[in-house]
C-alpha positions, 0 to 999 in steps of 0.5 A: 844210867841207873843201871851203871850206878847199880853195877858200880855199887855191886863192884864196890860192895864186893870190894868192901866185902873183900876188904873186911874178910882180908882183915878178918882172915889176915890174908892179902887183899889182892888174893881175897878180891880174886876169890870173891871175884871168882865166887861172885862171877859164877854165882851171880855174874859180874857185868864186864862193861867197857868202863869196868875193863877200863878201870881194871886196866887203869888199875893194873897199869898204876899198880905195875907203875907203883911196883916199878917205883919201889925198886930202889936203885941203890939196893938193885946195885947192892944186890944186883947178882941176887936179884938178877939170878933169881929173876932169870931162873924164875923165868927160864925154869917154868917156861922150859918145863911148861913148854915141854910138858904142853908139847910132848906130854899134853900134845899141844902144837908148839905155838900153843905150848909157847903161849902156855909156857910164856903165861906160866913163866911169870911172877905177879908184880900186882900181887907181890907189890900188893903183899909188899905194901901191906906187910911193909916189906916194900921198905926193906932190903928183902922186899926190894930184891923180890920186886927187882927180881919180879922185874927181871922175870917179867922182862923175860916174859915180855921179851919172849912174847915180843920175840915169838909173836910180835908184829914187826911194823911201824907202830911197834917201832913208834911205841919202842921209840916213844918209850925210849925217849920217855925213859930218857927225859922223865928222870931229868924233867919230872923232878924239876917239874914236880918241885916247880908245882909244889903240893896242890889239892888238884894233884898235878903230879899224879895227873902227869904221871897218868898222862905218861902212862895212858899215852904210852899205854895207848901206843902199846895197844895200837902196836899190838902189845899191852898197856901195862908193859911201859908202866913198869919201866916208867916206874923204875925211871921215877923211882929215885924221885919217889924215894925222895918224896914219899908223899907222892906215891903214898897218895897214888897208892890211896887212889890205886888200892881204894878205887882201881885195883879192886876192879882188876882183881875182881875181874881177874877172879870173875874170869874163872869159869867153874864148869870149865875148871871142873872139865880141865881140872886135872890139866890145871893141877898138872900145869900148876904143879909144873910151875910151882916145882920148877920155880922151887927147883930153880929159885930155892937153891939160888936163895941158899947160894946168896945166903938167904936164911931158910925162912926168907929163902922159902918166902922169896921162892913162894912169892916169885912162884905167883902169877897174875898180871902178865900171865893173864895178859899172855894167855889173853894175847894167845886167845885174841890172836887165835893161837889158843882156843877158849878151853885152852885159855880157861885152863891157863888163866885158871892155873895163873890165878891159882898160882897167884892164890896158893903160893901167897897164901902159903907164904903169908901164913907159914913163911912170912919172915919176922921184921923189927918194928915197921914204923920205926923203919918207916920214919928212918926211910923218910930221911934215907933212901936206904932202909934202915933194917936189913933182913938177916939174909942180905946183911953184909952182901 
């Protein structure tokens, strides 16, 4: 038992170091935790015990749920075509580019090339949402458009992975059925339940959300899918409720970002094997370049079409070029189902992690749009579901 506490102190200590470094270098905590995890994993080794995997997995589930809950239905309806267009192009452009590169240029068979294309087609909800919350963009039209576009992109990833590799059996039908029922009932039942329970120290609302997420995640795992997949949809279903009660998601974010998500991001970094990276460095660079180039070629013209100002268009394109959660999930799916081997998995996961770090670092350092005072916007947002300050790129559309 003593070793469990010592191991947990190591993980929390690394999370604390990452937090201090993120403040010092003014970079998103998610990215710093990934880098710290990679350094620690290669220098001292991080023990991936079952409890670590559970906390990391639960962190990914809760973070994905909170990202879905930030999607304002009014903003999505208002900017439907912008979000839909960016999201669809964001999936198809890198998927096709990496798919053909892996098959025709690298020589991977079609199933392995499909895993590569799916893994590198994603946009990281976890990274984007973490950046949105830290910078305050989650309370702006621009941030909500980006989050909605992330949903469309990752929905394409989920559908591609499901249609190409899913096991069509009774468990998959059961998972889909329960998820559909939950998405239908939760928006009707949860608001009345939350109002009846009121604010309590025991946080029954948070426990109810956790129950739904863990139950659906369990069904997804039994069906051969991933536990984070239904979390996004449940978050979207509860978004109107969370828009009216800002305190509840705030409390859930405290739990997520202080305890759970550090395990997820540190674990993601620890999976990078320095020796495998050196051995496959050239291919990693090629895959990363293909993902970034296809994202830029596809997304940047769309932002110009919808009259994003250049800085916001570049910021949007860079954030949509990130990848982590669903990308690593897709690669791990290929490995566990013997579609790709360990070396191919390392190449894909390393590329995915680099795609989380490189575009986000560039976006935050050189292309982050300037907003009006965030505190004033937050005050108004507690009274109105529509943000009070709209970025210049989306005003009047």
